[in-house]
DSSP file (Angstrom, degrees, kcal/mol; ACC not computed):
  #  RESIDUE AA STRUCTURE BP1 BP2  ACC     N-H-->O    O-->H-N    N-H-->O    O-->H-N    TCO  KAPPA ALPHA  PHI   PSI    X-CA   Y-CA   Z-CA
    1    1 A M              0   0    0      0, 0.0     2,-0.2     0, 0.0    12,-0.0   0.000 360.0 360.0 360.0 122.8   50.3   69.5  -76.4
    2    2 A K        -     0   0    0      1,-0.0    12,-1.6     2,-0.0     2,-0.4  -0.522 360.0-148.0 -83.3 149.3   47.3   71.3  -74.9
    3    3 A Q  E     -A   13   0A   0     10,-0.2     2,-0.3    -2,-0.2    10,-0.2  -0.903  14.0-174.9-113.2 145.1   44.7   69.6  -72.7
    4    4 A R  E     -A   12   0A   0      8,-1.3     8,-1.7    -2,-0.4     2,-0.5  -0.995  28.2-116.7-138.6 148.2   41.0   70.5  -72.6
    5    5 A L  E     -A   11   0A   0     -2,-0.3     2,-0.9     6,-0.2     6,-0.2  -0.714  24.1-150.4 -84.2 124.0   38.2   69.2  -70.4
    6    6 A V  E >>  -A   10   0A   0      4,-2.0     3,-2.2    -2,-0.5     4,-0.7  -0.818  69.2 -46.0-101.2  97.7   35.5   67.5  -72.6
    7    7 A Y  T 34 S-     0   0    0     -2,-0.9    -1,-0.2     1,-0.3    -2,-0.0   0.774 101.7 -69.4  50.1  34.2   32.2   68.0  -70.8
    8    8 A G  T 34 S+     0   0    0      2,-0.2    -1,-0.3     1,-0.1     3,-0.1   0.548 118.1 101.0  70.5   7.5   33.7   67.0  -67.5
    9    9 A L  T <4 S-     0   0    0     -3,-2.2     2,-0.3     1,-0.3    -2,-0.1   0.873  88.2 -24.6 -93.4 -41.7   34.1   63.4  -68.5
   10   10 A Q  E  <  -A    6   0A   0     -4,-0.7    -4,-2.0    -6,-0.1     2,-0.5  -0.984  61.1 -97.7-163.1 163.0   37.8   63.1  -69.4
   11   11 A F  E     -A    5   0A   0     -2,-0.3     2,-0.4    -6,-0.2    -6,-0.2  -0.817  41.6-174.9 -90.2 133.3   40.9   65.0  -70.5
   12   12 A Q  E     -A    4   0A   0     -8,-1.7    -8,-1.3    -2,-0.5     2,-0.1  -0.993  25.2-117.3-131.7 136.5   41.4   64.7  -74.2
   13   13 A S  E >   -A    3   0A   0     -2,-0.4     3,-1.2   -10,-0.2   -10,-0.2  -0.413  14.5-134.9 -68.4 142.8   44.4   66.0  -76.2
   14   14 A T  T 3  S+     0   0    0    -12,-1.6    -1,-0.1     1,-0.3   -11,-0.1   0.665 110.4  53.8 -71.1 -14.1   43.6   68.6  -78.8
   15   15 A L  T 3  S+     0   0    0    -13,-0.3    -1,-0.3     2,-0.0    -2,-0.1  -0.146  86.0 150.6-105.8  36.3   45.8   66.6  -81.1
   16   16 A S    <   -     0   0    0     -3,-1.2     2,-0.1     1,-0.1    -4,-0.0  -0.198  45.4-109.8 -71.9 161.1   43.9   63.4  -80.5
   17   17 A S     >  -     0   0    0      1,-0.1     4,-1.6     4,-0.0     5,-0.1  -0.335  28.1-105.7 -83.8 169.3   43.6   60.6  -83.0
   18   18 A K  H  > S+     0   0    0      1,-0.2     4,-2.6     2,-0.2     5,-0.2   0.823 118.6  60.6 -62.7 -33.2   40.5   59.6  -84.9
   19   19 A T  H  > S+     0   0    0      2,-0.2     4,-2.4     1,-0.2    -1,-0.2   0.916 103.6  48.0 -64.1 -44.4   40.2   56.5  -82.7
   20   20 A N  H  > S+     0   0    0      2,-0.2     4,-1.9     1,-0.2    -1,-0.2   0.902 113.0  49.0 -62.4 -40.7   39.8   58.6  -79.5
   21   21 A S  H  X S+     0   0    0     -4,-1.6     4,-2.2     2,-0.2    -2,-0.2   0.909 111.8  48.6 -65.5 -42.9   37.2   60.8  -81.2
   22   22 A D  H  X S+     0   0    0     -4,-2.6     4,-2.4     1,-0.2    -2,-0.2   0.889 111.1  49.8 -65.3 -39.1   35.3   57.8  -82.5
   23   23 A S  H  X S+     0   0    0     -4,-2.4     4,-2.1     2,-0.2    -1,-0.2   0.859 110.4  50.6 -69.6 -33.5   35.3   56.2  -79.0
   24   24 A L  H  X S+     0   0    0     -4,-1.9     4,-2.3     2,-0.2    -2,-0.2   0.905 110.7  48.9 -68.6 -41.2   34.1   59.4  -77.4
   25   25 A I  H  X S+     0   0    0     -4,-2.2     4,-2.4     2,-0.2    -2,-0.2   0.923 111.3  50.0 -62.2 -44.1   31.2   59.7  -80.0
   26   26 A F  H  X S+     0   0    0     -4,-2.4     4,-2.4     1,-0.2    -2,-0.2   0.908 110.3  50.6 -60.8 -41.8   30.3   56.0  -79.3
   27   27 A F  H  X S+     0   0    0     -4,-2.1     4,-2.4     2,-0.2    -2,-0.2   0.913 110.5  48.5 -62.4 -43.6   30.3   56.7  -75.6
   28   28 A E  H  X S+     0   0    0     -4,-2.3     4,-2.1     2,-0.2    -2,-0.2   0.893 112.0  48.8 -65.6 -40.0   28.1   59.8  -75.9
   29   29 A I  H  X S+     0   0    0     -4,-2.4     4,-2.5     1,-0.2    -1,-0.2   0.907 111.2  51.4 -63.9 -41.2   25.6   57.8  -78.1
   30   30 A L  H  X S+     0   0    0     -4,-2.4     4,-2.7     2,-0.2    -2,-0.2   0.906 108.7  50.4 -62.4 -43.2   25.6   55.0  -75.6
   31   31 A V  H  X S+     0   0    0     -4,-2.4     4,-1.9     2,-0.2    -1,-0.2   0.928 112.9  45.4 -62.1 -46.0   24.8   57.4  -72.7
   32   32 A V  H  X S+     0   0    0     -4,-2.1     4,-0.8     1,-0.2    -1,-0.2   0.896 113.9  50.3 -66.1 -39.0   21.9   58.9  -74.6
   33   33 A G  H >< S+     0   0    0     -4,-2.5     3,-0.7     1,-0.2     4,-0.5   0.911 110.0  48.7 -65.1 -42.8   20.7   55.5  -75.6
   34   34 A V  H >< S+     0   0    0     -4,-2.7     3,-1.1     1,-0.2    -1,-0.2   0.852 104.9  60.0 -65.9 -34.3   20.8   54.1  -72.1
   35   35 A A  H 3< S+     0   0    0     -4,-1.9     4,-0.4     1,-0.2    -1,-0.2   0.748 102.3  54.4 -65.3 -22.6   19.0   57.2  -70.8
   36   36 A N  T <X S+     0   0    0     -4,-0.8     4,-2.1    -3,-0.7    -1,-0.2   0.590  84.6  85.5 -86.9 -11.2   16.0   56.3  -73.1
   37   37 A I  H <> S+     0   0    0     -3,-1.1     4,-2.4    -4,-0.5     5,-0.2   0.910  87.1  51.0 -60.6 -45.0   15.6   52.7  -71.8
   38   38 A P  H  > S+     0   0    0      0, 0.0     4,-2.4     0, 0.0    -1,-0.2   0.885 109.5  51.9 -60.8 -35.5   13.4   53.7  -68.8
   39   39 A I  H  > S+     0   0    0     -4,-0.4     4,-2.2     2,-0.2    -2,-0.2   0.921 110.5  47.8 -64.7 -42.9   11.1   55.6  -71.2
   40   40 A L  H  X S+     0   0    0     -4,-2.1     4,-2.3     2,-0.2    -1,-0.2   0.886 111.4  50.7 -64.5 -39.0   10.8   52.6  -73.4
   41   41 A L  H  X S+     0   0    0     -4,-2.4     4,-2.0     2,-0.2    -2,-0.2   0.907 109.9  49.3 -66.7 -41.1   10.1   50.3  -70.5
   42   42 A I  H  X S+     0   0    0     -4,-2.4     4,-0.9     1,-0.2    -2,-0.2   0.923 112.3  48.9 -62.7 -43.0    7.3   52.6  -69.2
   43   43 A A  H  < S+     0   0    0     -4,-2.2     3,-0.5     1,-0.2    -2,-0.2   0.894 110.0  52.0 -63.0 -39.7    5.8   52.7  -72.7
   44   44 A K  H  < S+     0   0    0     -4,-2.3    -1,-0.2     1,-0.2    -2,-0.2   0.894 116.6  37.3 -64.5 -40.1    5.9   48.9  -73.0
   45   45 A F  H  < S+     0   0    0     -4,-2.0     2,-0.3    -5,-0.1    -1,-0.2   0.420  87.6 114.9 -97.2   2.1    4.2   48.2  -69.7
   46   46 A L     <  +     0   0    0     -4,-0.9     2,-0.3    -3,-0.5    33,-0.0  -0.578  37.0 148.9 -74.1 128.8    1.6   51.1  -69.8
   47   47 A N     >  -     0   0    0     -2,-0.3     4,-0.8    32,-0.0     3,-0.4  -0.871  60.9 -87.1-146.8-178.3   -1.9   49.9  -70.1
   48   48 A T  T  4 S+     0   0    0     -2,-0.3     4,-0.4     1,-0.2     3,-0.1   0.791 120.8  55.2 -68.4 -26.8   -5.4   51.0  -69.0
   49   49 A S  T  4 S+     0   0    0      1,-0.2    -1,-0.2     2,-0.1     3,-0.2   0.823 117.1  33.1 -78.5 -29.2   -5.2   49.3  -65.6
   50   50 A N  T >> S+     0   0    0     -3,-0.4     3,-1.4     1,-0.1     4,-1.3   0.379  91.2  95.6-105.7   5.7   -2.0   51.0  -64.5
   51   51 A A  H 3X S+     0   0    0     -4,-0.8     4,-2.1     1,-0.3    -1,-0.1   0.840  76.7  63.2 -62.5 -33.3   -2.5   54.4  -66.3
   52   52 A K  H 34 S+     0   0    0     -4,-0.4    -1,-0.3     1,-0.2    -2,-0.1   0.664 109.8  40.4 -69.5 -12.4   -4.0   55.9  -63.1
   53   53 A Y  H <4 S+     0   0    0     -3,-1.4    -1,-0.2     3,-0.0    -2,-0.2   0.688 123.9  34.5-100.4 -24.6   -0.6   55.4  -61.4
   54   54 A I  H  < S+     0   0    0     -4,-1.3     2,-0.5    -3,-0.1    -2,-0.2   0.859  92.7  82.5-103.2 -42.8    1.7   56.4  -64.3
   55   55 A I  S  X S-     0   0    0     -4,-2.1     4,-2.0    -5,-0.2     3,-0.3  -0.542  78.2-126.7 -78.1 119.3    0.2   59.2  -66.4
   56   56 A A  T  4 S+     0   0    0     -2,-0.5     2,-0.7     1,-0.2    -1,-0.1  -0.354  92.3  17.4 -64.8 139.2    0.8   62.6  -64.8
   57   57 A G  T  4 S+     0   0    0      1,-0.1     3,-0.5    -5,-0.1     4,-0.4  -0.329 119.5  65.1  93.2 -50.9   -2.4   64.6  -64.3
   58   58 A Y  T >4 S+     0   0    0     -2,-0.7     3,-0.8    -3,-0.3    -2,-0.2   0.844  96.0  57.9 -69.6 -33.3   -4.6   61.5  -64.7
   59   59 A N  T 3< S+     0   0    0     -4,-2.0    -1,-0.2     1,-0.2    -3,-0.1   0.677 107.4  46.9 -73.3 -16.5   -3.1   60.0  -61.5
   60   60 A T  T 3  S+     0   0    0     -3,-0.5    -1,-0.2     2,-0.1    -2,-0.2   0.447  89.7 108.3-102.9  -0.8   -4.2   63.1  -59.4
   61   61 A M  S <  S-     0   0    0     -3,-0.8     2,-0.1    -4,-0.4    -3,-0.0  -0.346  73.5-111.1 -73.6 154.8   -7.7   63.3  -60.7
   62   62 A S     >  -     0   0    0      1,-0.1     4,-2.2    -2,-0.1     5,-0.2  -0.402  32.0-107.1 -75.2 163.4  -10.7   62.4  -58.7
   63   63 A D  H  > S+     0   0    0      1,-0.2     4,-1.5     2,-0.2    -1,-0.1   0.860 121.4  56.8 -60.7 -34.9  -12.6   59.3  -59.6
   64   64 A Y  H  4 S+     0   0    0      1,-0.2     4,-0.5     2,-0.2    -1,-0.2   0.919 109.6  44.0 -62.8 -44.4  -15.4   61.5  -60.9
   65   65 A D  H >4 S+     0   0    0      1,-0.2     3,-0.9     2,-0.2     4,-0.5   0.842 108.1  58.7 -70.4 -33.5  -13.0   63.3  -63.3
   66   66 A R  H >< S+     0   0    0     -4,-2.2     3,-1.1     1,-0.2    -1,-0.2   0.839  98.0  60.4 -64.2 -32.5  -11.4   60.1  -64.4
   67   67 A K  T 3< S+     0   0    0     -4,-1.5    -1,-0.2     1,-0.2    -2,-0.2   0.743  97.7  59.8 -68.0 -21.7  -14.8   58.8  -65.6
   68   68 A K  T <  S+     0   0    0     -3,-0.9     2,-0.4    -4,-0.5    -1,-0.2   0.684  96.9  73.3 -76.8 -18.7  -15.0   61.8  -68.0
   69   69 A I  S <  S-     0   0    0     -3,-1.1     2,-1.1    -4,-0.5     3,-0.1  -0.811  82.8-126.7-105.8 136.1  -11.8   60.7  -69.8
   70   70 A D     >  -     0   0    0     -2,-0.4     4,-2.1     1,-0.2     3,-0.2  -0.683  24.3-168.7 -78.3 101.8  -11.5   57.8  -72.2
   71   71 A V  H  > S+     0   0    0     -2,-1.1     4,-2.9     1,-0.2     5,-0.2   0.788  80.2  60.6 -67.7 -28.2   -8.6   56.0  -70.6
   72   72 A K  H  > S+     0   0    0      2,-0.2     4,-2.3     1,-0.2    -1,-0.2   0.930 109.1  42.2 -64.8 -44.1   -8.0   53.6  -73.6
   73   73 A I  H  > S+     0   0    0     -3,-0.2     4,-2.6     2,-0.2     5,-0.2   0.917 115.9  50.1 -67.4 -42.6   -7.4   56.5  -75.9
   74   74 A L  H  X S+     0   0    0     -4,-2.1     4,-2.4     1,-0.2    -2,-0.2   0.925 113.4  44.8 -62.2 -45.3   -5.2   58.3  -73.3
   75   75 A A  H  X S+     0   0    0     -4,-2.9     4,-2.3     2,-0.2    -1,-0.2   0.910 114.1  49.2 -66.4 -42.3   -3.1   55.2  -72.6
   76   76 A A  H  X S+     0   0    0     -4,-2.3     4,-2.1    -5,-0.2    -2,-0.2   0.920 114.5  44.7 -64.2 -43.4   -2.7   54.4  -76.3
   77   77 A F  H  X S+     0   0    0     -4,-2.6     4,-2.7     1,-0.2    -2,-0.2   0.898 111.7  52.4 -68.8 -38.7   -1.7   57.9  -77.2
   78   78 A T  H  X S+     0   0    0     -4,-2.4     4,-2.6    -5,-0.2    -1,-0.2   0.890 108.4  51.9 -64.2 -38.3    0.7   58.1  -74.2
   79   79 A K  H  X S+     0   0    0     -4,-2.3     4,-2.5     2,-0.2    -2,-0.2   0.946 111.1  46.7 -60.0 -48.6    2.3   54.9  -75.3
   80   80 A K  H  X S+     0   0    0     -4,-2.1     4,-2.6     1,-0.2    -2,-0.2   0.919 112.4  50.9 -60.4 -43.1    2.9   56.2  -78.8
   81   81 A F  H  X S+     0   0    0     -4,-2.7     4,-2.9     1,-0.2    -1,-0.2   0.918 110.2  48.5 -61.4 -44.0    4.2   59.5  -77.4
   82   82 A L  H  X S+     0   0    0     -4,-2.6     4,-1.7     2,-0.2    -1,-0.2   0.891 110.9  50.4 -66.2 -39.1    6.7   57.7  -75.1
   83   83 A Y  H  X S+     0   0    0     -4,-2.5     4,-1.9     2,-0.2     5,-0.3   0.932 114.0  45.2 -62.4 -44.2    7.9   55.5  -77.9
   84   84 A L  H  X S+     0   0    0     -4,-2.6     4,-1.9     1,-0.2    -2,-0.2   0.913 110.6  54.3 -63.8 -41.8    8.4   58.6  -80.1
   85   85 A L  H  < S+     0   0    0     -4,-2.9    -1,-0.2     1,-0.2    -2,-0.2   0.815 113.7  42.0 -62.9 -31.2   10.1   60.5  -77.2
   86   86 A A  H  < S+     0   0    0     -4,-1.7     4,-0.2    -5,-0.2    -1,-0.2   0.801 124.8  31.3 -85.6 -30.2   12.6   57.7  -76.8
   87   87 A T  H  X S+     0   0    0     -4,-1.9     4,-2.8    -5,-0.2     5,-0.2   0.906 111.3  52.5 -99.2 -47.4   13.4   56.9  -80.4
   88   88 A V  H  X S+     0   0    0     -4,-1.9     4,-2.4    -5,-0.3     5,-0.2   0.939 113.2  42.6 -63.4 -50.6   13.1   60.1  -82.6
   89   89 A P  H  > S+     0   0    0      0, 0.0     4,-2.5     0, 0.0    -1,-0.2   0.884 114.9  52.8 -62.7 -34.3   15.4   62.4  -80.6
   90   90 A F  H  > S+     0   0    0     -4,-0.2     4,-2.4     2,-0.2    -2,-0.2   0.937 110.3  46.2 -64.5 -46.0   17.9   59.5  -80.1
   91   91 A L  H  X S+     0   0    0     -4,-2.8     4,-2.3     1,-0.2     5,-0.2   0.896 112.9  50.6 -63.5 -39.0   18.0   58.8  -83.9
   92   92 A A  H  X S+     0   0    0     -4,-2.4     4,-2.9    -5,-0.2     5,-0.2   0.904 109.2  52.1 -63.5 -39.9   18.4   62.6  -84.5
   93   93 A F  H  X S+     0   0    0     -4,-2.5     4,-2.6     2,-0.2     5,-0.2   0.924 109.5  48.8 -61.4 -44.9   21.2   62.7  -81.9
   94   94 A V  H  X S+     0   0    0     -4,-2.4     4,-1.5     2,-0.2    -2,-0.2   0.930 115.3  43.6 -62.2 -46.1   23.0   59.8  -83.7
   95   95 A V  H  X S+     0   0    0     -4,-2.3     4,-1.9     1,-0.2     5,-0.2   0.933 116.6  46.4 -65.6 -45.4   22.7   61.4  -87.1
   96   96 A L  H  X>S+     0   0    0     -4,-2.9     4,-3.2     1,-0.2     5,-0.8   0.843 109.5  53.0 -70.0 -33.0   23.6   64.9  -85.9
   97   97 A I  H  X5S+     0   0    0     -4,-2.6     4,-0.5    -5,-0.2    -1,-0.2   0.858 112.7  45.1 -71.3 -31.8   26.6   63.8  -83.8
   98   98 A T  H  <5S+     0   0    0     -4,-1.5    -2,-0.2    -5,-0.2    -1,-0.2   0.830 125.2  32.1 -78.0 -31.0   28.1   62.0  -86.8
   99   99 A L  H  <5S+     0   0    0     -4,-1.9    -2,-0.2    -5,-0.2    -3,-0.2   0.854 136.1  14.7 -92.7 -38.4   27.4   64.9  -89.2
  100  100 A G  H  <5S-     0   0    0     -4,-3.2     4,-0.4     1,-0.3    -3,-0.2   0.499 100.4-110.7-122.9  -3.7   27.7   68.0  -87.1
  101  101 A G     X< -     0   0    0     -5,-0.8     4,-1.9    -4,-0.5    -1,-0.3  -0.323  46.4 -57.2  98.4 176.3   29.4   67.2  -83.8
  102  102 A L  H  > S+     0   0    0      1,-0.2     4,-2.7     2,-0.2     5,-0.2   0.888 127.8  53.3 -67.0 -43.6   28.4   67.1  -80.2
  103  103 A D  H  > S+     0   0    0      1,-0.2     4,-2.2     2,-0.2    -1,-0.2   0.925 112.2  45.3 -60.4 -45.3   27.1   70.7  -79.9
  104  104 A T  H  > S+     0   0    0     -4,-0.4     4,-2.5     1,-0.2    -1,-0.2   0.890 112.9  51.8 -64.1 -40.1   24.8   70.3  -82.9
  105  105 A A  H  X S+     0   0    0     -4,-1.9     4,-2.5    -9,-0.3    -2,-0.2   0.904 109.9  47.8 -65.9 -41.8   23.6   66.9  -81.7
  106  106 A V  H  X S+     0   0    0     -4,-2.7     4,-2.4     2,-0.2     5,-0.2   0.921 113.6  47.6 -65.6 -43.9   22.7   68.2  -78.2
  107  107 A K  H  X S+     0   0    0     -4,-2.2     4,-2.3    -5,-0.2    -2,-0.2   0.917 114.0  47.4 -62.9 -43.2   20.8   71.2  -79.6
  108  108 A G  H  X S+     0   0    0     -4,-2.5     4,-2.4     2,-0.2    -2,-0.2   0.895 110.9  51.6 -65.0 -40.6   19.0   68.9  -82.1
  109  109 A Y  H  X S+     0   0    0     -4,-2.5     4,-2.2     2,-0.2    -2,-0.2   0.941 111.8  46.3 -61.2 -48.3   18.1   66.4  -79.4
  110  110 A C  H  X S+     0   0    0     -4,-2.4     4,-2.4     1,-0.2    -2,-0.2   0.898 111.5  52.2 -62.4 -40.8   16.7   69.2  -77.1
  111  111 A L  H  X S+     0   0    0     -4,-2.3     4,-2.5     1,-0.2    -1,-0.2   0.921 109.4  48.8 -62.8 -44.5   14.7   70.7  -80.0
  112  112 A F  H  X S+     0   0    0     -4,-2.4     4,-2.4     2,-0.2    -1,-0.2   0.904 111.7  49.6 -62.4 -41.6   13.2   67.3  -80.9
  113  113 A V  H  X S+     0   0    0     -4,-2.2     4,-2.2     2,-0.2    -2,-0.2   0.927 112.1  47.7 -63.6 -44.8   12.2   66.7  -77.2
  114  114 A I  H  X S+     0   0    0     -4,-2.4     4,-2.4     1,-0.2    -2,-0.2   0.922 112.3  49.2 -63.3 -44.3   10.6   70.2  -76.9
  115  115 A V  H  X S+     0   0    0     -4,-2.5     4,-2.5     1,-0.2    -1,-0.2   0.914 111.7  49.0 -62.7 -42.9    8.7   69.8  -80.2
  116  116 A L  H  X S+     0   0    0     -4,-2.4     4,-2.2     2,-0.2    -1,-0.2   0.892 111.1  49.4 -65.3 -38.9    7.4   66.4  -79.2
  117  117 A I  H  X S+     0   0    0     -4,-2.2     4,-2.2     2,-0.2    -2,-0.2   0.917 112.1  48.1 -67.1 -42.2    6.2   67.6  -75.8
  118  118 A C  H  X S+     0   0    0     -4,-2.4     4,-2.6     1,-0.2     5,-0.2   0.915 110.8  51.8 -62.3 -42.2    4.4   70.6  -77.3
  119  119 A W  H  X S+     0   0    0     -4,-2.5     4,-2.6     1,-0.2     5,-0.2   0.900 108.6  51.6 -60.1 -41.4    2.8   68.3  -79.8
  120  120 A F  H  X S+     0   0    0     -4,-2.2     4,-2.6     2,-0.2     5,-0.2   0.926 111.3  46.3 -61.7 -46.3    1.6   66.0  -77.0
  121  121 A F  H  X S+     0   0    0     -4,-2.2     4,-1.8     2,-0.2    -2,-0.2   0.910 114.1  47.6 -64.6 -42.4    0.1   68.9  -75.1
  122  122 A I  H  X S+     0   0    0     -4,-2.6     4,-2.4     2,-0.2    -2,-0.2   0.927 114.0  47.0 -64.9 -45.1   -1.6   70.3  -78.2
  123  123 A F  H  X S+     0   0    0     -4,-2.6     4,-2.4     1,-0.2     6,-0.2   0.935 112.1  48.4 -64.3 -46.6   -3.0   66.9  -79.2
  124  124 A T  H  <>S+     0   0    0     -4,-2.6     5,-2.8     1,-0.2     6,-0.9   0.852 113.8  48.0 -65.6 -32.0   -4.3   66.0  -75.8
  125  125 A K  H ><5S+     0   0    0     -4,-1.8     3,-0.7    -5,-0.2    -1,-0.2   0.907 111.3  51.2 -69.6 -42.4   -6.0   69.4  -75.5
  126  126 A R  H 3<5S+     0   0    0     -4,-2.4    -2,-0.2     1,-0.2    -1,-0.2   0.884 113.4  42.5 -65.0 -40.6   -7.5   69.1  -79.0
  127  127 A V  T 3<5S-     0   0    0     -4,-2.4    -1,-0.2    -5,-0.1    -2,-0.2   0.416 116.6-111.1 -90.4   3.5   -9.1   65.7  -78.4
  128  128 A G  T < 5S+     0   0    0     -3,-0.7    -3,-0.2    -4,-0.3    -4,-0.1   0.767  75.9 132.4  80.1  26.3  -10.3   66.6  -74.9
  129  129 A L      <       0   0    0     -5,-2.8    -4,-0.2    -6,-0.2    -5,-0.1   0.541 360.0 360.0 -88.5  -5.3   -8.0   64.4  -72.9
  130  130 A R              0   0    0     -6,-0.9    -5,-0.2    -5,-0.1    -1,-0.1   0.321 360.0 360.0-145.4 360.0   -7.0   67.3  -70.5
């Protein structure tokens, strides 16, 4: 029976049972889900009064430059973005890991994150928030 290292987490037999495979998939989904909890918490507690401490770029602006930006729109959009960033790639990861395996799920997760970040930059540039 051959042994192979599975992403540095554990040794798993190449002749493993369905139960071991299912528990590994559950563990990987759990890890990705737990990693999104801080993003969800930041999104939940983000508001106009603490935006100057949390939102990158806005927190380093001078007071003169901050007055030029509508912080309500920026905070509301950043909240939506963070909620999307935590949920959409995670849901894609869950679907892709069950249908296509771990490699497909990781690639899909990364692709969703990159697309959402690009969308955020394009939108904030278009509406004049940066």
